C-alpha positions in Angstrom: 92.5 121.7 78.7 90.8 121.7 82.0 91.8 118.8 84.3 89.7 115.7 84.3 87.8 116.6 87.5 86.6 119.9 86.2 85.6 118.4 82.8 83.5 115.8 84.6 82.0 118.5 86.9 81.0 120.6 83.8 79.3 117.6 82.1 77.5 116.5 85.3 76.2 120.1 85.7 74.9 120.0 82.2 73.3 116.6 82.8 71.6 117.9 86.0 70.2 120.8 84.1 68.7 118.5 81.4 67.3 116.1 84.1 65.6 119.0 85.9 64.0 120.2 82.7 62.9 116.6 81.8 60.8 116.5 85.0 58.6 119.4 83.9 55.1 118.1 83.2 53.5 118.4 79.7 50.9 120.9 80.9 53.6 123.2 82.3 55.5 123.0 79.0 52.4 124.1 77.0 51.9 127.1 79.2 55.3 127.7 80.8 56.0 130.3 83.4 58.6 132.9 82.8 61.1 131.1 85.0 60.6 127.7 83.2 60.8 129.5 79.8 64.0 131.2 80.8 65.5 127.9 82.0 64.6 126.1 78.7 66.0 128.9 76.5 69.2 129.0 78.6 69.7 125.3 78.2 69.0 125.4 74.5 71.6 128.2 74.2 74.1 126.1 76.1 73.5 123.2 73.7 73.9 125.4 70.7 77.2 126.9 71.9 80.7 125.3 72.1 81.3 122.7 74.8 84.3 124.6 76.1 86.7 122.3 77.9 89.7 124.6 77.6 91.7 125.9 80.6 90.6 129.1 82.2 94.0 130.7 81.4 94.1 129.3 77.9 95.1 132.7 76.5 98.1 133.1 78.8 99.2 129.5 78.1 99.1 130.1 74.3 100.8 133.5 74.7 103.6 132.1 76.8 104.1 129.0 74.5 106.3 131.2 72.2 104.8 129.6 69.1 104.7 131.8 66.1 101.1 131.0 65.2 99.7 131.3 68.8 97.4 134.3 67.8 96.0 132.3 64.9 95.2 129.4 67.3 93.5 131.8 69.7 91.4 133.5 67.0 90.3 130.0 65.8 89.3 129.0 69.3 87.3 132.3 69.8 85.6 131.7 66.4 84.4 128.3 67.6 82.1 130.0 70.1 80.2 131.8 67.3 78.6 130.7 64.0 81.2 128.8 61.9 83.5 130.7 59.6 86.4 128.2 60.0 86.4 124.5 60.5 89.0 121.9 61.3 90.2 120.2 58.1 91.7 116.8 57.8 95.1 118.3 57.2 97.1 121.0 59.0 98.7 122.9 56.2 101.3 124.7 58.3 102.4 121.4 59.9 102.3 119.6 56.6 104.6 122.2 55.0 107.0 122.0 58.0 107.0 118.2 57.7 107.7 118.3 54.0 110.7 120.5 54.6 112.0 118.2 57.3 111.7 115.1 55.0 113.5 117.0 52.2 116.4 117.8 54.6 116.6 114.2 55.6 116.7 113.0 52.0 119.3 115.6 51.0 121.5 114.5 54.0 121.2 110.8 53.0 122.0 111.7 49.4 125.1 113.7 50.5 126.3 110.8 52.7 125.8 108.3 49.8 127.9 110.5 47.5 130.6 111.0 50.1 130.9 107.2 50.5 131.7 106.6 46.8 135.5 105.7 46.5 138.0 107.7 44.5 138.7 104.7 42.3 135.1 104.7 41.0 135.4 108.2 39.5 136.0 108.2 35.7 137.7 110.5 33.3 136.9 110.3 29.6 139.0 112.3 27.1 138.4 112.9 23.3 141.1 111.6 20.8 141.4 113.8 17.7 142.9 111.1 15.5 141.5 107.7 16.6 138.0 108.4 18.0 134.9 107.5 15.9 132.1 109.8 15.2 130.1 108.2 18.0 132.8 108.7 20.6 133.5 112.2 19.4 129.9 113.1 20.2 130.4 112.3 23.9 131.1 115.1 26.3 134.1 115.1 28.7 133.1 113.6 32.0 135.0 114.5 35.1 133.6 113.7 38.5 135.3 114.5 41.8 134.3 112.7 44.9 132.7 114.6 47.8 134.9 114.8 50.9 134.4 111.9 53.2 132.9 112.6 56.5 135.0 111.5 59.4 133.4 108.5 61.1 133.6 108.0 64.9 134.8 104.6 66.0 132.0 102.1 66.7 134.0 100.3 69.4 136.7 101.3 71.9 139.1 98.8 73.3 140.1 99.2 77.0 142.6 97.1 78.9 142.7 97.3 82.7 141.8 95.1 85.6 138.6 95.3 87.6 140.6 96.7 90.6 142.0 99.4 88.4 138.5 100.3 87.3 137.5 100.8 90.9 140.6 102.9 91.9 140.4 105.1 88.8 136.8 105.9 89.4 137.0 106.6 93.2 136.8 110.5 92.8 133.9 110.3 90.4 132.1 107.8 92.6 132.6 110.0 95.7 131.5 113.1 94.0 128.3 111.5 92.6 127.5 109.8 95.9 127.7 106.3 94.4 127.5 103.7 97.2 129.7 100.7 97.5 126.9 98.4 96.4 126.1 100.6 93.3 129.8 100.7 92.4 130.0 96.9 92.7 127.1 96.5 90.3 128.4 99.1 87.9 131.9 97.5 87.8 130.4 94.0 87.4 128.3 95.2 84.5 131.2 96.8 82.7 133.3 93.6 83.1 130.5 91.4 81.8 129.7 93.7 78.9 133.4 93.8 77.9 133.6 90.0 77.6 135.2 89.4 81.0 134.4 86.8 83.6 133.4 88.0 87.1 134.7 84.8 88.6 138.2 85.7 87.4 138.2 88.9 89.5 138.1 89.6 93.2 135.0 91.8 93.3 132.9 92.1 96.4 131.6 94.8 98.7 134.6 94.4 101.0 137.1 94.6 98.2 135.4 97.7 96.8 135.4 99.3 100.3 139.1 98.5 100.8 140.1 99.9 97.4 138.0 103.1 97.9 139.5 103.7 101.4 143.1 103.3 100.3 142.5 105.3 97.1 140.9 108.1 99.1 143.8 108.2 101.6 146.4 108.3 98.7 144.5 111.0 96.9 144.2 113.2 100.0 147.9 112.7 100.7 148.8 113.8 97.2 146.4 116.8 97.3 148.0 117.9 100.5 151.6 117.6 99.2 150.7 119.5 96.0 149.0 122.2 97.9 151.8 122.7 100.5 154.2 123.5 97.7 152.8 127.1 97.9 154.1 129.1 100.8 152.3 132.4 101.1 153.3 134.7 103.9 149.7 135.5 105.1 146.5 133.5 105.4 142.9 134.2 106.1 140.9 131.6 108.0 137.1 131.2 107.3 134.9 128.9 109.3 131.2 128.1 109.7 129.3 125.7 111.9 126.1 123.7 111.6 124.3 121.0 113.5 123.6 117.8 111.5 121.4 114.7 112.0 123.7 111.7 111.8 122.7 108.3 110.4 122.1 107.1 114.0 119.6 110.0 114.5 121.9 111.8 116.8 122.7 115.5 116.5 126.3 116.4 115.7 127.9 119.8 115.2 130.7 120.2 112.7 132.9 123.2 111.9 134.1 123.8 108.3 137.5 125.4 108.2 138.8 127.0 104.9 141.8 129.2 104.2 142.2 131.7 101.4 145.0 133.8 100.0 147.1 132.1 97.3 146.7 131.7 93.6 145.2 128.1 93.6 141.9 129.1 95.2 140.2 128.4 98.5 141.1 125.2 100.3 139.1 123.1 102.8 141.4 122.2 105.7 138.9 120.0 107.4 135.3 119.7 108.6 135.8 118.1 112.1 133.1 117.6 114.7 133.1 119.9 117.8 131.7 119.4 121.2 129.7 122.7 121.5 129.0 126.0 119.9 130.9 128.2 122.3 133.3 130.6 120.5 136.3 129.4 122.4 135.5 125.8 121.5 135.3 126.7 117.8 138.6 128.6 118.0 140.4 125.7 119.8 139.0 123.2 117.4 140.0 125.3 114.5 143.5 126.0 115.6 144.3 122.6 117.2 142.8 120.2 114.7 143.0 122.0 111.4 145.2 125.0 111.0 148.2 123.9 113.2 147.9 120.3 111.9 147.8 120.9 108.2 147.7 124.4 106.9 150.2 126.3 109.1 150.5 129.6 107.4 149.0 129.1 103.9 146.3 131.1 102.3 144.3 131.0 99.1 142.2 133.5 97.2 139.3 133.1 94.9 136.8 135.7 93.7 133.9 133.2 93.5 132.3 134.4 90.2 128.9 132.9 89.8 126.0 133.2 87.3 123.5 134.2 90.0 125.4 137.5 90.6 125.0 138.3 86.9 121.3 137.3 86.9 120.5 139.6 89.8 122.2 142.5 88.1 120.3 141.9 84.9 117.0 141.7 86.8 117.7 145.0 88.6 118.8 146.6 85.2 115.5 145.6 83.5 113.4 146.6 86.5 114.9 150.1 86.6 114.1 150.5 82.9 117.6 150.0 81.5 116.1 148.6 78.2 117.9 146.0 76.2 120.9 144.3 77.8 124.2 145.4 76.2 125.8 141.9 76.4 123.1 139.3 75.7 119.4 138.8 75.3 117.4 139.0 78.4 115.1 136.1 79.5 113.7 135.0 82.8 115.5 131.9 83.9 113.7 128.9 85.4 113.5 129.0 89.2 116.2 127.0 91.0 116.9 126.3 94.7 115.1 128.1 97.5 117.2 128.2 100.7 117.9 130.3 103.7 121.7 130.5 103.5 122.0 133.6 101.3 120.0 136.7 100.3 120.7 136.0 96.6 117.9 133.5 95.8 115.2 135.6 97.6 116.2 138.8 95.8 116.2 137.0 92.4 112.7 135.5 92.9 111.2 138.7 94.3 112.5 140.6 91.2 111.1 138.0 88.9 107.7 138.1 90.6 107.7 141.9 90.3 108.5 141.7 86.6 105.8 139.0 86.1 102.9 140.7 88.0 100.7 140.8 84.9 101.0 137.0 84.6 100.8 136.0 88.2 97.7 136.3 90.4 98.4 138.1 93.6 96.2 139.3 96.4 96.3 143.0 97.1 98.5 142.5 100.1 100.9 140.2 98.3 101.1 142.6 95.4 102.0 145.4 97.8 104.7 143.4 99.6 106.3 142.2 96.4 106.4 145.7 95.0 107.8 147.1 98.2 110.6 144.5 98.4 111.5 144.7 94.7 111.8 148.5 95.0 114.0 148.1 98.2 116.2 145.5 96.5 116.7 147.5 93.2 117.2 151.0 94.7 118.9 150.3 98.0 120.2 146.8 98.6 121.4 145.1 95.4 124.4 147.5 94.7 125.9 147.2 98.2 125.1 143.5 98.5 127.0 142.7 95.2 129.9 144.9 96.2 130.2 143.5 99.7 132.8 140.9 98.7 135.3 143.7 97.9 136.9 144.6 101.2 138.2 148.0 100.3 134.7 149.3 99.3 133.0 148.0 102.5 133.7 150.9 105.0 132.3 153.6 102.6 129.5 151.4 101.3 128.3 150.6 104.8 128.2 154.2 105.7 126.4 155.1 102.5 124.0 152.3 102.9 123.2 153.3 106.5 122.7 156.9 105.3 120.3 155.9 102.4 118.2 153.7 104.7 117.9 156.5 107.3 116.6 158.7 104.5 114.3 155.9 103.3 112.8 155.7 106.8 110.8 158.9 106.1 109.0 157.0 103.3 108.6 153.5 104.8 109.5 153.4 108.5 108.1 149.9 108.9 110.7 148.5 106.6 113.6 150.9 107.3 113.7 150.8 111.1 114.4 147.0 111.3 117.0 147.4 108.6 118.8 150.2 110.5 118.7 148.0 113.7 120.3 145.2 111.7 123.0 147.4 110.2 124.0 148.6 113.7 124.6 145.0 114.7 127.1 144.6 111.7 129.3 147.7 111.9 132.5 145.6 111.5 134.0 147.7 108.7 133.5 150.9 110.6 135.6 149.7 113.5 139.1 151.1 114.0 140.7 147.9 112.7 138.9 147.8 109.4 138.0 151.4 108.5 141.6 151.8 107.3 140.8 149.6 104.3 139.3 152.7 102.7 142.9 154.0 102.1 143.2 151.4 99.3 139.8 152.2 97.8 140.9 154.0 94.6 137.3 154.9 93.8 137.5 157.4 96.7 138.5 161.0 95.8 142.1 162.0 96.5 141.0 164.6 99.1 139.1 162.0 101.2 142.0 159.5 101.0 144.5 162.2 101.9 142.5 163.2 105.0 142.4 159.5 106.0 146.1 159.2 105.6 146.9 162.3 107.6 144.6 161.2 110.4 146.3 157.8 110.5 149.8 159.1 110.4 149.1 161.5 113.3 147.6 158.7 115.4 150.2 157.1 117.7 151.1 153.5 116.7 150.9 151.0 119.6 153.8 148.7 120.3 151.5 145.8 121.2 148.0 145.0 120.1 145.8 143.3 122.6 143.7 140.4 121.2 140.0 141.1 121.4 136.8 141.6 119.6 136.6 144.9 117.6 134.4 147.6 119.3 131.6 149.1 117.2 131.5 152.9 117.0 128.6 154.8 118.5 126.5 156.0 115.5 124.2 159.0 115.8 121.6 158.7 113.1 121.1 162.5 112.9 124.8 163.2 112.5 126.7 160.3 110.7 130.5 160.4 111.2 133.1 160.9 108.5 135.4 157.9 107.8 138.4 159.8 109.1 136.8 160.3 112.5 136.7 156.5 112.9 140.5 156.1 112.6 142.2 155.2 115.9 145.3 153.5 117.3 144.1 150.0 116.4 143.9 151.1 112.7 147.6 150.2 112.6 146.8 146.6 113.3 146.7 145.6 109.6 150.1 147.0 109.0 151.5 145.0 111.9 150.0 141.8 110.6 151.5 142.4 107.2 154.9 143.0 108.8 155.1 146.7 107.7 156.8 147.8 110.8 158.7 150.8 109.3 157.3 154.3 109.4 154.7 154.7 106.6 156.0 158.0 105.2 153.9 157.6 102.1 150.9 158.6 104.2 152.2 162.2 104.1 152.4 162.3 100.3 149.5 163.1 97.9 147.6 159.9 96.8 148.9 160.2 93.3 152.4 159.3 94.5 151.4 156.3 96.7 151.8 153.9 93.8 155.5 154.5 93.8 155.9 153.2 97.4 156.5 149.5 98.0 154.7 149.4 101.3 151.6 150.9 99.8 151.6 148.5 96.8 152.1 145.5 99.1 149.3 146.5 101.5 147.0 147.4 98.7 147.4 144.1 96.9 146.7 142.2 100.1 143.6 144.3 100.9 142.1 144.2 97.4 142.4 140.4 97.3 141.1 140.0 100.9 138.5 137.2 101.1 135.7 138.7 103.3 132.6 136.7 102.3 132.0 133.4 104.1 130.6 131.6 101.1 133.5 129.2 101.0 132.8 128.0 104.5 129.0 127.7 103.8 129.8 125.6 100.7 132.0 123.4 102.8 129.2 122.9 105.2 127.0 121.8 102.3 129.5 119.0 101.6 128.7 117.5 105.0 125.0 117.5 104.1 125.7 115.8 100.8 128.3 113.2 101.8 127.8 112.6 105.6 126.3 109.2 105.0 129.0 107.8 102.7 131.3 106.7 105.5 131.1 106.5 109.3 134.9 106.6 109.7 136.0 110.1 110.6 139.4 109.8 108.9 137.9 108.4 105.7 135.3 111.2 105.8 138.1 113.9 105.8 139.8 112.1 102.9 136.5 112.0 101.1 136.0 115.8 101.5 139.5 116.5 100.1 138.9 114.2 97.1 135.5 115.7 96.2 136.7 119.2 96.6 139.7 118.6 94.3 137.5 116.8 91.7 135.0 119.7 91.6 137.9 122.2 91.0 139.3 120.1 88.2 135.9 119.5 86.6 133.5 122.4 87.4 131.4 121.6 84.3 130.7 118.4 82.4 131.4 119.7 78.8 132.9 117.3 76.3 136.3 119.1 76.5 136.4 118.7 80.3 135.3 115.1 80.2 138.3 114.3 77.9 140.6 115.0 80.8 138.9 112.6 83.2 
């Protein structure tokens, strides 16, 4: 249906037409001019036709409703515009049949439940007697009725025994994660006590008592989380950090740095999200080392692959866009749009691909249509593959070189898009530096010849005794003559071996790649590089925690305890299925 405003506009327009015709004098009606006659006939035609109050896109709405009879409804609607061959009866036959089937299912279910409730003692067994039964009894048939299995009933009530203070302390993690304020928790706890038959006056419940209990419980939880986490003692760690400026509750701007480490089997771990004085790199480094790493983590590391459904969704959209046909694993459907943010490329790519697939349903201007098509083509053909592989460190050097090469080729087709992309790539050549290009040695997707050339080049490069601390230097890239990976190897390519403590001569570099697996140093370095966390998502997620929970407490120590509690609870209960809730 049209909205109310458009319906009223349509009726007012019809009334104005009638009112204008009504003002025509009798003499003009008897001998009307062609204009008047045309207006009268047009108005009579409108009166004889359907007063159509349906939406302009009624066809698309019916088609997208996924109802089985949508075509029948559309044909009926179209028929109403002409002379009648159908009419609306007092009873919808299809709906009536569906309702009859539903009522029959309900009656059958009630009958089954009634039978299942009949006790075993009520069942009867009647047997014939060959020597004492009368003729009347002998005419009866044997009766043997077995009871239907009883359906297990869920308990109507659950008896709980704990004090009101225990109710507060046991729900601290859930309250923190859900952002429940002290006042809300006080109301919730009081309601539970009253509903359970308790008396509020018998308990010490107040805002201050809730605050004290939550503060002490947070501190205890954070302490236990730290002790449990420190039981692991990995030899190497990777530090991730990200910064952001927030608006505090007092309307002041404050910058915080989220520090996370990765590298062990238990996953990534937030070390802390302390405030910093400025955004200078040295200030971030000092704050990171002094207040987080040296204070708590020391030399621990965690590792997590961060599998997420949006990665799978983007792959499916690209697969369908490129004409892959039916998905091999599950049925394809367009998911409802979610968040739109600026932190990651993922959301924008997903929505652009969806808009491209839905161009027949969405109204675009010519320029919008051109831009969406161009971006969808760029995402599917050039960007998506390398973006989704970017979290795998050993693929990155070769992928960056391939991506740069493909965009240089694409510049002949669309220089307006390609040139800014090439400029951006040249600002992010980290994996083509001497320090990181060596990761390609452990990329087993590379051919044996290429890996062998890399190994020989590295082995022939002198190994420095000391590595000066400093920012890696980007190589100079000639767009007309891109370098080979082996030409990017240099003395600082030995840095990763020094960091891993592999100080011996790496003789396996002289062997063919098929024998490298037999060498301990290669296996050790490969396992580290394959599991290397290189994407900063974990730090960005930690920054999001500040946005969500910055107003819970103004005490800095309590805020750090709160972050630890929420992070641990999210790890323990990533979803709210019934099985996971049983472990609360």
